[in-house]
C-alpha positions in Angstrom: 58.9 123.8 126.5 57.3 121.6 129.2 57.3 118.0 127.9 55.7 116.2 130.7 55.2 115.9 134.5 55.9 112.4 135.9 54.9 111.1 139.4 57.2 108.6 140.9 56.2 106.2 143.7 59.7 105.7 145.2 62.7 107.8 146.1 65.3 108.0 143.2 68.9 109.2 143.5 69.9 112.1 141.3 72.0 109.6 139.2 69.0 107.5 138.6 66.9 110.4 137.5 69.6 111.8 135.2 70.5 108.5 133.5 66.9 107.5 133.0 66.0 110.9 131.4 69.2 110.7 129.2 68.1 107.1 128.1 64.6 108.1 127.3 65.7 111.2 125.1 68.9 109.4 123.8 71.2 112.1 125.0 74.3 112.2 127.0 73.8 112.4 130.9 75.9 115.6 130.6 73.2 117.2 128.5 70.7 116.7 131.4 70.4 119.2 134.2 68.6 118.3 137.4 67.3 121.2 139.6 65.2 121.6 142.7 63.6 124.8 141.3 63.2 125.6 137.6 63.1 129.4 138.3 66.7 129.3 139.7 68.1 127.0 137.0 71.2 128.3 135.1 70.7 126.7 131.6 73.6 126.7 129.2 73.4 126.1 125.5 75.0 122.6 126.0 72.0 121.3 128.0 69.2 119.6 126.1 66.8 118.6 129.0 66.2 120.2 132.3 64.3 118.2 135.0 62.9 119.8 138.1 62.6 117.3 140.9 60.1 118.2 143.7 59.2 116.0 146.7 55.4 115.4 147.1 53.2 113.8 149.7 50.7 111.0 149.5 51.1 107.9 147.3 54.1 109.3 145.3 57.5 110.4 146.5 58.5 112.8 143.9 57.2 114.8 140.9 59.5 115.2 137.8 58.8 118.2 135.6 60.7 117.6 132.3 61.6 120.7 130.2 63.1 120.3 126.8 65.8 122.9 125.9 66.5 121.4 122.4 63.8 122.0 119.8 65.0 118.8 118.0 63.8 116.7 120.9 
């Protein structure tokens, strides 16, 4: 299930994205998968959130598409 898309106005490291998403959803960073392309993601049962990170042009640097893999979230 697609939860939300977020536009970010600065470059973020993979660690910054993962730790922030983990904090927002109160899950372990190990339960978050960061991918470049959601269609190529290998999602295991242990994952609770998948985040697709895509560079964009203009006023924003990246677009984060957040997919919840755990129906409890």
